[in-house]
Backbone as a chain_set.jsonl record, in Angstrom:
{"seq": "XXXXXXXXXXXXXXXXXXXXXXXXXXXXXXXXXXXXXXXXXXXXXXXXXXXXXXXXXXXXXXXXXXXXXXXXXXXXXXXXXXXXXXXXXXXXXXXXXXXXXXXXXXXXXXXXXXXXXXXXXXXXXXXXXXXXXXXXXXXXXXXXXXXXXXXXXXXXXXXXXXXXXXXXXXXXXXXXXXXXXXXXXXXXXXXXXXXXXXXXXXXXXXXXXXX", "coords": {"N": [[0.757, -1.31, 0.076], [0.422, 2.348, -0.802], [1.55, 5.383, 0.308], [0.069, 7.325, -0.597], [-2.371, 5.848, -0.105], [-2.993, 5.564, 2.384], [-1.275, 3.747, 3.952], [-1.845, 2.283, 5.703], [-2.62, 3.796, 8.127], [-5.078, 4.883, 7.565], [-8.303, 6.48, 8.337], [-10.96, 4.777, 9.56], [-13.352, 4.322, 10.802], [-16.068, 6.385, 12.571], [-15.47, 6.486, 15.446], [-12.619, 6.912, 15.692], [-12.026, 9.026, 14.2], [-13.349, 10.93, 15.635], [-12.206, 11.065, 17.958], [-9.713, 11.612, 16.816], [-10.13, 14.356, 16.403], [-10.951, 15.297, 19.076], [-10.852, 17.568, 20.207], [-13.315, 18.673, 19.946], [-15.946, 20.754, 18.788], [-15.413, 24.373, 17.336], [-16.967, 26.802, 19.426], [-18.943, 28.964, 18.272], [-19.125, 27.94, 15.578], [-21.367, 25.962, 16.195], [-23.261, 27.78, 16.2], [-23.855, 28.964, 14.057], [-25.377, 28.009, 12.148], [-28.205, 28.155, 10.392], [-31.676, 27.168, 9.262], [-32.633, 28.755, 7.014], [-32.511, 31.865, 5.066], [-31.274, 34.136, 6.47], [-31.103, 37.953, 7.061], [-28.401, 39.168, 7.03], [-26.911, 36.995, 5.711], [-28.489, 36.637, 2.997], [-27.698, 39.3, 2.536], [-24.629, 38.561, 1.983], [-25.053, 36.784, -0.198], [-26.33, 37.998, -2.622], [-24.348, 39.781, -2.619], [-22.54, 38.176, -4.14], [-20.519, 37.037, -6.906], [-20.353, 34.54, -8.118], [-20.586, 31.001, -7.27], [-19.773, 27.618, -6.273], [-21.006, 24.81, -7.389], [-22.655, 21.698, -6.007], [-23.423, 18.26, -6.929], [-25.33, 15.395, -6.695], [-25.089, 12.44, -8.343], [-26.639, 8.886, -9.906], [-23.87, 8.316, -11.201], [-22.295, 9.603, -9.832], [-20.478, 12.141, -7.922], [-20.534, 15.678, -8.779], [-18.917, 18.783, -9.422], [-19.701, 22.107, -10.354], [-18.849, 25.394, -11.79], [-20.277, 28.405, -11.051], [-21.544, 31.502, -12.634], [-22.044, 34.997, -12.777], [-22.828, 38.627, -13.134], [-22.943, 39.965, -9.343], [-25.648, 39.404, -7.76], [-27.158, 37.674, -9.211], [-27.885, 35.433, -7.9], [-31.038, 34.885, -6.888], [-32.673, 35.955, -3.743], [-35.779, 34.598, -2.769], [-37.2, 34.218, -1.046], [-36.97, 33.845, 2.377], [-36.509, 30.814, 2.725], [-36.023, 29.949, 0.048], [-34.249, 30.222, -2.703], [-33.491, 31.406, -6.215], [-31.748, 30.347, -9.287], [-30.395, 31.064, -12.406], [-29.705, 29.236, -15.146], [-27.125, 29.47, -16.874], [-25.686, 29.525, -20.218], [-23.691, 26.888, -20.964], [-21.554, 24.355, -21.876], [-22.95, 22.324, -22.487], [-23.192, 19.922, -21.305], [-24.305, 19.153, -19.394], [-23.999, 17.723, -16.665], [-24.693, 18.485, -13.643], [-27.54, 18.722, -14.028], [-28.636, 16.576, -14.973], [-27.618, 15.073, -12.469], [-29.704, 16.693, -10.847], [-32.236, 15.313, -11.482], [-31.965, 12.714, -10.672], [-31.505, 13.12, -8.16], [-32.185, 15.444, -5.848], [-30.709, 16.735, -4.005], [-28.199, 19.381, -2.949], [-25.773, 21.709, -2.721], [-24.323, 24.271, -2.061], [-21.01, 26.656, -2.598], [-20.555, 29.915, -1.913], [-18.543, 32.489, -3.325], [-17.076, 35.677, -2.596], [-15.23, 38.182, -3.846], [-12.659, 39.5, -2.819], [-13.205, 39.165, -0.115], [-13.198, 37.165, 2.851], [-14.359, 35.225, 4.267], [-16.734, 33.202, 3.414], [-19.731, 30.981, 2.151], [-21.988, 28.762, 2.754], [-24.54, 26.944, 1.479], [-27.012, 24.708, 1.696], [-29.807, 22.542, 0.522], [-32.816, 21.514, -1.584], [-33.211, 20.759, -5.204], [-34.858, 22.241, -7.804], [-35.59, 21.699, -11.214], [-36.672, 24.321, -13.506], [-38.781, 25.715, -16.176], [-40.107, 27.793, -16.302], [-42.001, 29.952, -18.213], [-42.085, 32.92, -17.554], [-40.506, 33.081, -15.073], [-37.684, 31.862, -16.221], [-37.474, 34.218, -18.248], [-36.806, 36.439, -16.605], [-34.814, 36.393, -15.959], [-32.889, 37.408, -18.015], [-29.833, 38.075, -19.696], [-27.977, 40.1, -22.203], [-30.531, 39.504, -23.744], [-30.779, 37.331, -23.651], [-32.62, 34.497, -22.343], [-32.159, 31.971, -19.735], [-32.368, 28.733, -20.24], [-33.161, 27.277, -18.216], [-34.062, 27.34, -14.821], [-32.755, 27.088, -11.675], [-34.507, 26.28, -8.607], [-34.211, 26.354, -5.573], [-34.876, 25.016, -2.326], [-34.406, 25.991, 0.667], [-32.255, 24.186, 2.949], [-30.231, 24.327, 4.968], [-28.271, 27.06, 6.217], [-24.913, 28.546, 6.248], [-21.964, 30.758, 7.394], [-18.793, 30.164, 6.228], [-15.305, 30.217, 8.133], [-13.282, 32.347, 8.015], [-10.59, 30.906, 7.275], [-9.499, 29.523, 5.593], [-9.336, 31.008, 2.868], [-7.508, 33.021, 3.676], [-5.647, 31.316, 4.199], [-4.724, 30.548, 1.842], [-3.948, 33.171, 0.348], [-5.996, 33.775, -1.676], [-7.313, 36.185, -2.621], [-4.95, 37.68, -2.992], [-3.361, 39.972, -4.644], [-0.381, 39.705, -5.306], [-0.501, 36.677, -5.438], [-1.05, 36.038, -7.491], [-1.698, 34.289, -10.73], [0.065, 33.903, -13.572], [-1.802, 33.608, -16.52], [-0.376, 32.825, -18.857], [1.561, 31.056, -18.267], [0.776, 28.58, -17.466], [-0.514, 25.74, -19.115], [-3.023, 25.924, -21.99], [-6.486, 25.715, -23.077], [-6.364, 24.861, -25.755], [-3.884, 23.232, -25.726], [-4.211, 21.524, -23.871], [-6.462, 19.925, -24.552], [-5.425, 18.978, -27.073], [-3.471, 17.178, -26.063], [-4.653, 15.522, -24.844], [-6.097, 14.336, -26.897], [-4.286, 13.669, -28.411], [-3.562, 15.441, -30.391], [-5.902, 15.507, -32.388], [-7.959, 17.616, -31.611], [-8.273, 20.556, -30.43], [-5.028, 22.612, -29.99], [-3.082, 25.577, -31.568], [-5.035, 26.671, -32.729], [-7.506, 26.35, -31.595], [-7.389, 27.9, -29.456], [-6.744, 30.558, -30.439], [-9.512, 31.055, -31.804], [-10.752, 31.249, -29.517], [-11.499, 33.886, -27.671], [-13.253, 35.19, -29.456], [-15.568, 33.031, -29.926], [-15.976, 32.681, -26.927], [-17.554, 35.466, -26.545], [-19.255, 35.291, -28.296], [-21.246, 32.751, -27.143], [-21.762, 33.424, -24.567], [-23.918, 33.928, -23.188]], "CA": [[-0.139, 0.232, 0.235], [1.149, 3.175, -1.257], [1.652, 6.329, 1.459], [-1.454, 7.95, -0.755], [-3.668, 4.724, -0.015], [-2.978, 5.434, 3.684], [-0.462, 3.014, 4.358], [-2.273, 1.355, 7.519], [-3.062, 4.647, 8.94], [-6.492, 5.67, 7.298], [-9.53, 6.795, 9.334], [-12.307, 3.831, 8.779], [-14.59, 4.492, 11.633], [-16.452, 7.166, 13.305], [-14.655, 6.819, 16.649], [-11.266, 7.099, 15.123], [-12.399, 10.549, 13.664], [-13.983, 11.67, 16.431], [-10.879, 10.965, 18.626], [-8.348, 12.407, 16.473], [-10.585, 15.571, 16.632], [-11.162, 15.048, 20.17], [-11.031, 19.019, 21.286], [-14.442, 19.451, 19.916], [-16.486, 21.596, 17.851], [-15.309, 25.981, 17.855], [-18.55, 26.98, 20.215], [-19.606, 29.776, 17.432], [-19.637, 27.286, 14.672], [-22.457, 25.647, 16.085], [-24.691, 28.545, 16.121], [-24.009, 30.256, 12.745], [-25.962, 27.267, 11.12], [-29.743, 28.285, 10.304], [-32.453, 27.005, 8.081], [-33.14, 29.783, 6.036], [-31.722, 32.725, 4.46], [-31.145, 35.472, 7.172], [-31.146, 39.049, 6.568], [-27.041, 38.993, 7.023], [-26.848, 35.809, 4.608], [-28.995, 37.512, 1.912], [-26.839, 40.443, 2.076], [-23.664, 38.023, 1.337], [-25.588, 35.96, -1.258], [-26.417, 39.127, -3.066], [-22.925, 40.397, -3.24], [-21.255, 36.989, -4.49], [-20.74, 36.995, -8.582], [-19.56, 33.155, -8.047], [-20.338, 29.826, -6.589], [-19.573, 26.069, -6.659], [-22.798, 24.051, -7.175], [-22.166, 20.172, -5.788], [-24.435, 17.593, -6.888], [-25.074, 14.005, -6.822], [-26.513, 11.345, -9.173], [-26.141, 7.625, -10.29], [-22.954, 8.236, -11.85], [-20.77, 9.8, -8.438], [-20.512, 13.396, -7.799], [-20.296, 16.696, -9.848], [-19.314, 19.911, -8.856], [-19.297, 22.928, -11.345], [-18.712, 26.529, -11.443], [-21.321, 28.946, -11.395], [-21.257, 32.813, -12.321], [-22.566, 36.259, -13.543], [-22.896, 39.708, -12.148], [-23.435, 39.702, -8.481], [-27.007, 39.52, -7.395], [-27.637, 36.747, -9.796], [-28.635, 34.666, -7.32], [-32.15, 35.739, -6.368], [-33.51, 35.464, -2.547], [-37.133, 34.862, -2.932], [-37.872, 34.347, 0.435], [-35.762, 33.164, 3.282], [-36.493, 29.607, 2.258], [-35.885, 29.742, -1.391], [-33.26, 30.762, -3.722], [-33.324, 30.723, -7.418], [-30.507, 30.887, -9.821], [-30.237, 30.974, -13.54], [-28.744, 28.236, -15.797], [-26.552, 30.235, -17.524], [-25.307, 28.698, -21.07], [-22.193, 26.21, -20.734], [-20.722, 23.117, -22.727], [-23.952, 21.323, -22.656], [-22.582, 18.203, -20.844], [-25.204, 19.289, -18.457], [-23.546, 16.96, -15.458], [-25.557, 18.949, -12.88], [-28.776, 18.819, -14.467], [-28.622, 15.055, -15.243], [-27.708, 14.504, -11.33], [-30.622, 16.799, -9.896], [-33.29, 14.52, -11.941], [-32.113, 11.674, -9.69], [-31.504, 13.338, -6.361], [-32.278, 17.14, -5.788], [-29.806, 17.634, -3.12], [-27.642, 20.553, -3.422], [-24.707, 22.304, -1.683], [-23.416, 25.925, -2.959], [-20.433, 27.575, -2.103], [-20.277, 31.527, -2.149], [-17.112, 33.337, -2.89], [-17.184, 37.18, -2.678], [-13.953, 38.585, -4.18], [-11.877, 40.308, -1.388], [-14.115, 38.842, 1.224], [-12.272, 36.138, 3.318], [-15.429, 34.563, 4.461], [-17.594, 31.96, 2.219], [-20.995, 31.292, 2.156], [-22.477, 27.419, 2.395], [-26.143, 27.12, 1.68], [-27.705, 23.152, 1.354], [-31.049, 22.23, -0.11], [-33.177, 20.504, -2.844], [-33.225, 21.866, -6.359], [-35.978, 21.716, -8.826], [-35.2, 22.949, -12.404], [-37.935, 24.908, -14.034], [-38.482, 26.311, -17.16], [-41.37, 28.69, -16.1], [-41.133, 30.926, -19.106], [-41.856, 34.351, -16.917], [-39.257, 33.448, -14.248], [-36.753, 32.64, -16.851], [-37.214, 35.719, -18.496], [-36.606, 37.289, -15.595], [-33.208, 36.484, -15.572], [-32.652, 37.858, -19.163], [-28.859, 39.021, -20.187], [-27.887, 40.627, -23.351], [-31.421, 39.33, -24.79], [-31.184, 35.93, -23.716], [-33.028, 34.126, -21.207], [-31.888, 30.968, -19.383], [-33.587, 27.257, -20.774], [-33.854, 26.973, -17.176], [-34.005, 28.243, -13.634], [-32.564, 26.366, -10.353], [-35.295, 26.773, -7.702], [-33.464, 25.837, -4.331], [-35.607, 24.901, -1.441], [-33.05, 26.181, 1.476], [-32.393, 23.471, 4.272], [-29.595, 24.892, 5.801], [-26.895, 28.097, 5.525], [-23.813, 29.2, 7.147], [-20.926, 31.043, 6.924], [-17.395, 29.969, 6.875], [-14.597, 31.053, 8.775], [-11.589, 33.028, 6.662], [-8.909, 30.398, 7.278], [-8.709, 29.077, 4.064], [-9.019, 31.777, 2.064], [-6.163, 33.701, 4.275], [-4.05, 30.406, 3.939], [-4.712, 30.358, 0.424], [-4.007, 34.327, 0.051], [-6.747, 33.785, -2.885], [-7.572, 37.591, -3.161], [-3.708, 39.01, -2.746], [-2.743, 40.375, -5.503], [1.034, 39.145, -5.125], [-0.327, 35.49, -5.381], [-1.82, 35.939, -9.14], [-0.799, 33.564, -11.383], [0.282, 34.256, -14.857], [-2.184, 32.483, -17.378], [0.76, 32.307, -19.897], [2.899, 30.212, -17.363], [0.203, 27.691, -17.879], [-1.213, 24.948, -20.6], [-4.156, 26.575, -22.258], [-7.145, 24.827, -23.239], [-6.119, 23.999, -26.764], [-3.067, 22.435, -25.489], [-4.75, 20.652, -23.156], [-7.213, 19.044, -25.276], [-4.385, 18.275, -27.432], [-2.621, 16.357, -25.2], [-5.487, 14.263, -24.158], [-6.681, 13.892, -27.948], [-3.191, 12.97, -29.374], [-3.64, 16.432, -31.775], [-7.138, 15.314, -33.224], [-8.554, 18.198, -31.278], [-7.619, 21.832, -29.436], [-4.332, 23.471, -30.867], [-3.381, 26.629, -31.25], [-6.375, 27.463, -33.33], [-8.287, 26.223, -30.446], [-6.934, 29.05, -28.453], [-6.976, 31.616, -31.468], [-10.903, 31.573, -31.9], [-11.473, 31.342, -28.108], [-12.503, 34.847, -27.469], [-14.868, 35.231, -30.559], [-16.344, 32.06, -29.211], [-16.837, 32.994, -25.68], [-18.249, 36.573, -26.876], [-20.727, 34.73, -29.063], [-21.676, 32.014, -26.575], [-21.676, 33.444, -23.143], [-25.537, 34.019, -22.556]], "C": [[0.954, 0.935, -0.057], [0.962, 4.255, 0.189], [0.348, 7.231, 0.957], [-2.827, 7.102, -0.242], [-3.742, 4.772, 1.476], [-1.981, 4.81, 4.67], [-0.473, 2.955, 5.819], [-2.615, 2.56, 8.123], [-4.375, 5.581, 8.49], [-7.424, 5.289, 8.308], [-10.665, 6.029, 8.449], [-13.546, 3.875, 9.576], [-14.885, 5.896, 12.372], [-15.703, 7.538, 14.382], [-13.583, 7.199, 16.434], [-11.071, 8.722, 14.851], [-12.726, 10.989, 14.759], [-12.892, 11.928, 17.927], [-10.112, 11.755, 18.35], [-8.937, 13.741, 16.0], [-11.648, 16.018, 18.078], [-11.866, 16.407, 21.011], [-12.423, 19.424, 20.778], [-15.003, 20.321, 19.188], [-16.265, 23.327, 18.309], [-17.031, 26.257, 18.232], [-19.283, 27.524, 19.189], [-20.075, 29.17, 15.867], [-20.907, 26.028, 14.789], [-23.91, 26.412, 16.04], [-24.91, 29.371, 14.97], [-24.846, 29.48, 11.704], [-27.741, 27.196, 11.32], [-29.853, 27.2, 9.071], [-33.098, 27.773, 7.623], [-32.103, 30.744, 6.03], [-32.198, 34.111, 5.472], [-31.373, 36.809, 6.698], [-29.332, 39.459, 5.84], [-26.563, 38.197, 5.837], [-27.263, 36.143, 3.665], [-27.888, 38.41, 1.743], [-25.37, 39.505, 1.347], [-24.022, 37.484, 0.164], [-25.884, 37.231, -2.432], [-25.006, 39.915, -3.559], [-21.897, 39.265, -3.815], [-21.725, 37.005, -6.3], [-20.602, 35.406, -8.745], [-20.159, 32.025, -6.774], [-20.201, 28.682, -7.161], [-20.716, 25.353, -6.503], [-22.161, 22.433, -6.887], [-23.532, 19.308, -6.116], [-24.081, 16.345, -7.067], [-26.028, 12.771, -7.484], [-25.848, 9.646, -9.293], [-24.642, 7.541, -10.253], [-21.918, 8.759, -10.578], [-21.396, 11.183, -8.658], [-20.042, 14.662, -8.589], [-19.852, 17.925, -8.788], [-18.609, 21.199, -9.926], [-19.327, 24.346, -11.205], [-19.843, 27.138, -11.72], [-21.149, 30.817, -11.532], [-22.145, 33.651, -12.95], [-22.202, 37.297, -12.544], [-23.375, 39.39, -10.873], [-24.779, 40.307, -8.525], [-27.57, 38.585, -8.306], [-28.616, 35.707, -9.134], [-29.955, 35.155, -6.753], [-32.742, 35.077, -5.199], [-34.975, 35.555, -2.647], [-37.787, 35.4, -1.812], [-37.083, 33.481, 1.394], [-35.543, 31.391, 3.627], [-36.196, 29.531, 0.872], [-34.992, 30.63, -2.101], [-33.728, 30.468, -5.229], [-32.028, 31.56, -8.156], [-30.824, 30.254, -11.488], [-29.342, 29.818, -14.179], [-28.2, 28.683, -16.575], [-26.049, 29.17, -18.945], [-23.805, 28.327, -20.975], [-21.81, 25.443, -22.011], [-21.926, 22.299, -23.253], [-23.66, 19.714, -21.978], [-24.047, 18.364, -19.755], [-25.492, 18.364, -17.081], [-24.55, 17.337, -14.213], [-26.994, 18.486, -12.716], [-29.289, 17.179, -14.292], [-28.907, 14.55, -13.321], [-29.255, 14.922, -10.381], [-31.898, 16.123, -10.298], [-33.275, 13.211, -11.047], [-32.187, 12.035, -8.165], [-31.291, 14.842, -6.051], [-31.637, 17.699, -4.817], [-28.484, 18.388, -3.726], [-26.676, 21.065, -2.592], [-23.969, 23.513, -3.032], [-22.303, 26.77, -2.108], [-19.875, 28.969, -2.707], [-19.285, 31.958, -2.113], [-17.519, 34.633, -3.308], [-15.859, 37.732, -2.887], [-13.572, 39.803, -3.072], [-12.463, 40.027, -0.144], [-13.436, 37.249, 1.52], [-13.468, 34.927, 3.671], [-16.258, 33.785, 3.224], [-18.62, 31.732, 2.555], [-21.475, 29.774, 2.041], [-24.044, 27.685, 2.244], [-26.056, 25.238, 1.0], [-28.96, 23.319, 1.017], [-31.381, 21.298, -0.587], [-33.484, 21.938, -3.756], [-34.261, 21.608, -6.793], [-35.576, 22.396, -10.222], [-36.706, 23.116, -13.1], [-37.66, 25.426, -14.919], [-39.795, 27.158, -16.989], [-40.985, 29.635, -17.15], [-40.96, 32.624, -18.381], [-40.844, 34.076, -16.104], [-38.055, 33.07, -15.132], [-36.217, 33.771, -17.607], [-37.069, 36.697, -17.754], [-35.086, 37.246, -15.244], [-32.2, 36.696, -17.048], [-31.159, 38.566, -19.25], [-28.42, 39.205, -21.654], [-28.83, 39.605, -24.059], [-31.441, 37.973, -24.605], [-31.417, 35.602, -22.43], [-32.139, 32.732, -21.235], [-32.687, 29.999, -19.991], [-34.012, 27.301, -19.47], [-33.472, 27.723, -15.999], [-33.928, 26.81, -12.515], [-33.681, 26.891, -9.084], [-35.376, 26.27, -6.491], [-34.607, 26.164, -3.019], [-34.368, 24.797, 0.049], [-33.461, 25.249, 2.763], [-31.549, 23.733, 5.216], [-28.467, 25.89, 5.529], [-25.781, 28.655, 7.022], [-22.723, 29.474, 6.842], [-19.519, 30.19, 7.078], [-16.255, 30.495, 6.931], [-13.636, 31.319, 7.923], [-10.668, 32.054, 6.507], [-8.44, 30.021, 6.009], [-8.582, 29.794, 2.939], [-7.647, 32.709, 2.398], [-5.505, 32.759, 3.856], [-3.838, 30.592, 2.55], [-3.947, 31.808, -0.296], [-4.248, 34.411, -1.702], [-7.06, 35.046, -3.299], [-6.017, 38.44, -3.18], [-3.24, 38.95, -3.96], [-0.959, 39.455, -6.347], [0.926, 37.705, -5.651], [-0.959, 35.03, -7.156], [-1.153, 35.285, -9.97], [-0.544, 33.697, -13.234], [-0.26, 33.413, -15.919], [-1.231, 32.271, -18.404], [1.299, 30.977, -19.344], [2.109, 28.955, -17.736], [-0.687, 26.891, -19.423], [-2.666, 25.456, -20.69], [-5.154, 25.236, -22.776], [-6.916, 23.782, -24.245], [-5.031, 22.845, -26.26], [-3.313, 21.279, -24.636], [-5.56, 19.274, -24.013], [-6.566, 18.054, -26.716], [-3.517, 17.196, -27.13], [-3.506, 15.063, -24.779], [-6.162, 13.344, -25.638], [-5.816, 13.152, -29.044], [-3.455, 13.939, -30.888], [-5.202, 16.065, -32.705], [-8.002, 16.256, -32.622], [-8.066, 19.12, -30.254], [-6.447, 22.175, -30.47], [-4.158, 24.55, -30.405], [-4.349, 27.216, -31.767], [-7.6, 27.573, -32.467], [-8.519, 27.673, -29.508], [-7.371, 30.696, -29.421], [-8.316, 32.279, -31.5], [-11.379, 31.699, -30.555], [-12.484, 32.665, -27.587], [-13.436, 35.149, -28.057], [-16.005, 34.247, -29.873], [-17.177, 32.243, -28.04], [-17.851, 34.246, -25.848], [-19.144, 36.145, -27.352], [-21.446, 33.528, -28.329], [-22.159, 32.219, -24.739], [-23.073, 33.698, -22.482], [-26.229, 33.564, -23.661]], "O": [[2.114, 0.597, 0.18], [0.223, 3.857, 1.09], [-0.362, 7.797, 1.788], [-3.957, 7.549, -0.047], [-4.578, 4.008, 1.96], [-1.823, 5.156, 5.841], [0.29, 3.299, 6.721], [-3.186, 2.182, 9.146], [-4.635, 6.7, 8.933], [-7.466, 4.249, 8.965], [-11.137, 6.29, 7.342], [-14.636, 3.526, 9.122], [-13.903, 6.526, 12.763], [-15.25, 8.68, 14.462], [-13.351, 8.166, 17.159], [-10.143, 9.432, 15.24], [-11.968, 11.948, 14.899], [-12.947, 12.879, 18.707], [-9.669, 12.589, 19.14], [-8.254, 14.328, 15.16], [-12.651, 16.729, 18.133], [-12.755, 16.49, 21.859], [-12.794, 20.538, 21.147], [-14.057, 20.962, 18.73], [-16.762, 23.716, 19.365], [-18.012, 25.996, 17.536], [-20.302, 26.896, 18.901], [-20.968, 29.623, 15.15], [-21.312, 25.346, 13.847], [-25.068, 26.012, 15.921], [-25.791, 30.217, 14.815], [-25.086, 29.972, 10.601], [-28.381, 26.477, 12.087], [-29.034, 26.649, 8.336], [-34.316, 27.631, 7.73], [-31.066, 30.673, 6.69], [-33.155, 34.864, 5.289], [-32.009, 36.77, 5.645], [-29.051, 39.849, 4.707], [-25.835, 38.743, 5.009], [-26.337, 36.078, 2.855], [-27.143, 38.251, 0.776], [-25.079, 39.795, 0.187], [-23.198, 37.71, -0.722], [-25.175, 36.929, -3.392], [-24.767, 40.472, -4.631], [-20.682, 39.438, -3.919], [-22.854, 36.99, -6.791], [-20.849, 35.098, -9.911], [-20.13, 32.28, -5.57], [-20.422, 28.529, -8.363], [-21.343, 25.341, -5.444], [-21.216, 22.047, -7.575], [-24.604, 19.642, -5.612], [-22.971, 15.981, -7.456], [-27.162, 12.36, -7.239], [-24.76, 9.313, -8.824], [-24.101, 6.815, -9.419], [-20.804, 8.248, -10.465], [-22.418, 11.436, -9.294], [-18.929, 14.509, -9.092], [-20.286, 18.041, -7.642], [-17.419, 21.284, -10.231], [-20.022, 24.628, -10.23], [-20.563, 26.621, -12.574], [-20.657, 31.415, -10.575], [-23.021, 33.161, -13.663], [-21.561, 37.137, -11.506], [-24.266, 38.541, -10.897], [-25.085, 41.356, -9.092], [-28.796, 38.645, -8.222], [-29.686, 35.266, -9.554], [-29.765, 36.071, -5.953], [-33.248, 33.959, -5.292], [-35.434, 36.696, -2.603], [-38.501, 36.375, -1.577], [-36.606, 32.41, 1.021], [-34.771, 30.852, 4.42], [-36.149, 28.315, 0.687], [-35.13, 31.847, -1.977], [-34.294, 29.404, -5.479], [-31.507, 32.651, -7.926], [-31.382, 29.177, -11.699], [-28.268, 29.546, -13.644], [-28.778, 28.352, -17.61], [-26.047, 27.967, -18.684], [-22.883, 29.14, -20.92], [-21.79, 26.008, -23.104], [-21.878, 21.687, -24.319], [-24.039, 18.617, -22.387], [-24.691, 17.342, -19.519], [-26.575, 18.207, -16.517], [-25.231, 16.4, -13.795], [-27.533, 18.029, -11.708], [-30.193, 16.778, -13.56], [-29.891, 13.952, -12.885], [-29.85, 14.173, -9.607], [-32.803, 16.288, -9.481], [-34.326, 12.667, -10.706], [-32.748, 11.433, -7.25], [-30.155, 15.316, -6.038], [-31.763, 18.898, -4.57], [-27.883, 18.049, -4.746], [-26.879, 20.714, -1.43], [-23.464, 23.521, -4.154], [-22.612, 27.442, -1.124], [-19.067, 29.135, -3.621], [-18.745, 32.008, -1.008], [-18.251, 34.764, -4.289], [-15.229, 37.743, -1.829], [-14.241, 40.768, -2.702], [-12.172, 40.693, 0.85], [-13.225, 36.39, 0.664], [-13.31, 33.777, 3.262], [-16.098, 34.147, 2.059], [-18.825, 32.336, 3.608], [-21.301, 29.439, 0.87], [-24.639, 28.566, 2.864], [-25.301, 24.747, 0.161], [-29.354, 24.464, 1.238], [-30.796, 20.227, -0.425], [-33.747, 23.122, -3.548], [-34.846, 20.666, -6.26], [-35.267, 23.587, -10.259], [-37.603, 22.277, -13.187], [-36.498, 25.82, -15.017], [-40.579, 26.972, -17.92], [-39.862, 30.139, -17.14], [-40.004, 33.369, -18.596], [-39.948, 34.901, -16.285], [-37.147, 33.887, -14.975], [-35.066, 34.202, -17.674], [-37.191, 37.845, -18.181], [-34.419, 37.917, -14.456], [-31.055, 36.259, -17.158], [-31.182, 39.734, -18.861], [-28.588, 38.191, -22.33], [-28.315, 38.843, -24.877], [-32.129, 37.326, -25.394], [-30.801, 36.077, -21.476], [-31.548, 32.326, -22.235], [-33.807, 30.385, -20.324], [-35.233, 27.368, -19.33], [-32.661, 28.646, -16.076], [-34.692, 25.845, -12.486], [-33.521, 28.048, -8.695], [-36.428, 25.735, -6.142], [-35.08, 27.276, -2.784], [-33.689, 23.816, 0.351], [-34.486, 25.357, 3.437], [-31.891, 23.462, 6.367], [-27.691, 25.597, 4.619], [-25.936, 28.966, 8.203], [-22.153, 28.718, 6.055], [-19.295, 29.595, 8.133], [-15.908, 31.236, 6.011], [-13.202, 30.491, 7.122], [-9.847, 32.224, 5.606], [-7.329, 30.151, 5.495], [-7.85, 29.407, 2.028], [-6.863, 33.053, 1.514], [-4.624, 33.068, 3.054], [-2.696, 30.797, 2.14], [-3.393, 31.656, -1.384], [-3.499, 34.77, -2.61], [-7.114, 35.135, -4.526], [-5.96, 39.657, -3.358], [-2.711, 37.921, -4.38], [-0.678, 38.919, -7.419], [1.904, 37.263, -6.254], [-1.175, 33.942, -7.69], [0.039, 35.567, -10.089], [-1.52, 33.401, -13.922], [0.471, 32.532, -16.371], [-1.421, 31.169, -18.919], [1.416, 29.962, -20.031], [2.775, 28.149, -18.385], [-1.24, 27.416, -20.389], [-3.425, 25.449, -19.721], [-4.761, 24.073, -22.863], [-7.045, 22.563, -24.137], [-5.314, 21.655, -26.393], [-2.686, 20.222, -24.707], [-5.283, 18.074, -24.035], [-6.958, 16.993, -27.202], [-2.952, 16.457, -27.936], [-3.117, 13.935, -24.477], [-6.577, 12.185, -25.625], [-6.137, 12.456, -30.006], [-3.531, 13.504, -32.037], [-5.315, 16.595, -33.811], [-9.153, 15.974, -32.955], [-7.49, 18.668, -29.265], [-6.697, 22.085, -31.672], [-4.621, 24.922, -29.326], [-4.642, 28.333, -31.341], [-8.457, 28.456, -32.486], [-9.526, 28.231, -29.073], [-8.101, 31.62, -29.062], [-8.513, 33.484, -31.337], [-12.456, 32.277, -30.404], [-13.666, 32.628, -27.245], [-14.499, 35.412, -27.494], [-17.075, 34.629, -29.4], [-18.394, 32.112, -27.914], [-18.959, 34.115, -25.329], [-20.196, 36.575, -26.879], [-22.441, 33.189, -28.97], [-22.692, 31.418, -23.971], [-23.213, 33.643, -21.261], [-27.456, 33.473, -23.627]]}, "num_chains": 1, "name": "protein.A"}
């Protein structure tokens, strides 16, 4: 067994896990979790231009990025939020999962803010024309909207963002130092897809298909 597989030190029972973290939960962490969107939590949601959406289905887990101008996640009431499903690559992995299992988890990030916000609930895929049209951007409405019935909401403390220096300009990675989408595709497909031409037309493709 390799070190990556535990090398005999894997935690496999709840008792082992709880003994390892026996100092207990930091007291405020118990009280920050609520079953509704509070006034303060609503402000965090409406300030966020990005969240990661986690779903689960018959083929396993999925986590996908979701972004738009801040306020794109609409708080209908303290138990309901709605989110437009903007145009993507049409794999519809998240949507396929929701058909099988409505449970979702959303992790909101706010640029420059170290706290994140977590929302758990159950999502329905809606094609209600009026609802979809209310999310029109650049003259285009989303094909569907997620209606999330909220079960739990809580903020995550700043430690992860602070440790990662995510918002620190000094940690910014130059895009040119990493493989491009075209290079990645070319490597995976032995040159059948991708390459410099893929990257060359990417900006225009993005402009034409972003909504």
